[in-house]
TORKEDO-888105 format. One record per residue (C-alpha): x, y, z; residue number from 0. Coordinates in steps of 0.2 Angstrom, whole numbers. Each point is the difference from the previous one (the first is absolute). Layout:
REM TORKEDO-888105
X, Y, Z, NUM
...
This chain:
REM TORKEDO-888105
-24, 72, 6, 0
-3, -19, -2, 1
12, -14, 3, 2
-12, -12, -9, 3
8, -7, -16, 4
-10, 1, -15, 5
1, 1, -19, 6
-12, 12, -8, 7
-3, -3, -19, 8
-8, 14, -10, 9
-8, -3, -17, 10
6, 12, -14, 11
-7, -10, -15, 12
-13, 7, -12, 13
-14, 8, 9, 14
9, 2, 17, 15
15, 9, -7, 16
-7, 18, 2, 17
-8, -3, 17, 18
15, -8, 7, 19
11, 16, 1, 20
-8, 7, 16, 21
-1, -17, 7, 22
19, -3, -3, 23
4, 17, 7, 24
-9, -3, 16, 25
5, -18, 2, 26
19, 5, -4, 27
-1, 12, 15, 28
-8, -13, 11, 29
12, -14, -5, 30
15, 11, 3, 31
-6, 1, 18, 32
-1, -18, 2, 33
16, -9, 3, 34
-5, -16, -8, 35
-13, 6, -13, 36
3, -3, -19, 37
-9, 9, -14, 38
-2, -8, -16, 39
-7, 7, -16, 40
-5, -13, -13, 41
-13, -6, -13, 42
-17, -6, 4, 43
-1, -7, 18, 44
-18, -6, -2, 45
-1, -10, -17, 46
-19, 5, 1, 47
-11, 3, -15, 48
-2, 18, 5, 49
18, 3, -3, 50
-1, -8, -18, 51
-13, 11, -7, 52
3, 18, 5, 53
-18, 7, -3, 54
-6, -11, 15, 55
15, 4, 11, 56
-3, 11, 16, 57
10, 16, -2, 58
11, -3, 15, 59
16, -10, 4, 60
1, -17, 8, 61
14, -8, 11, 62
4, -15, 10, 63
9, 1, 17, 64
8, -16, 6, 65
5, -2, 18, 66
17, -8, 1, 67
14, -5, 12, 68
17, 8, 1, 69
6, -12, -14, 70
-14, 6, -11, 71
-9, -17, 2, 72
-19, 3, -2, 73
-10, 0, 16, 74
-19, -2, -1, 75
-11, 5, -15, 76
4, 14, -12, 77
-12, 15, 3, 78
-9, 6, -16, 79
-3, 19, 0, 80
-10, 11, -12, 81
-5, 9, -9, 82
9, 14, 7, 83
-9, 14, -8, 84
7, 17, 7, 85
15, 7, 9, 86
-10, -1, 16, 87
-2, -19, -3, 88
19, -2, -3, 89
4, 10, 16, 90
-12, -12, 10, 91
9, -15, -8, 92
17, 7, 4, 93
-6, 3, 18, 94
-7, -17, 2, 95
16, -8, -7, 96
12, 11, 12, 97
-11, -4, 15, 98
7, -18, -2, 99
-15, -11, 5, 100
-3, -6, -18, 101
-17, -6, 5, 102
-12, 2, -14, 103
-14, 3, 12, 104
8, 16, 6, 105
1, 7, -18, 106
-15, 11, -5, 107
-13, -12, -7, 108
-1, 10, -17, 109
18, -4, -3, 110
-1, -18, 3, 111
1, -10, -16, 112
-17, -8, -3, 113
6, -16, -7, 114
15, -11, 4, 115
14, 4, -12, 116
7, -15, -11, 117
18, -5, 5, 118
C-alpha cells in the first residue's frame, strides 16, 4: 500500500470507453489500498487528434496520474499512460500505482504515453 497521494484520471470518452472497464476495475482495487489515492472517470484527458477521430485511435484506454500533496494540490508533472490494451496492462498500471513511487521511469516503457498530454 502506498502513502503517496495521487489523482488518477481515466478517459471514458468515445474510443476509450470500452477499453476503460478493465483499467477501472484494476485501478479501483489499487486506489482502495492507497489511503490518499483518488480515481476519477471522465471525458477525454488527452485532447489529442487520435481521440477526435475513432478510426485512428488505438484500441486501448488512456489515463493521467497526478502526484499531489495531502491537500490535493498537484506536485510535479502529470504522468500520461497509454494505451492500456489488455487486462495484463491494466494490472501492471495498478501495481505501479499501488507501489507508490509514481516515477514514470519505473513504469513499463510500452505503457508510457509517447507524447505529452495537453492540459
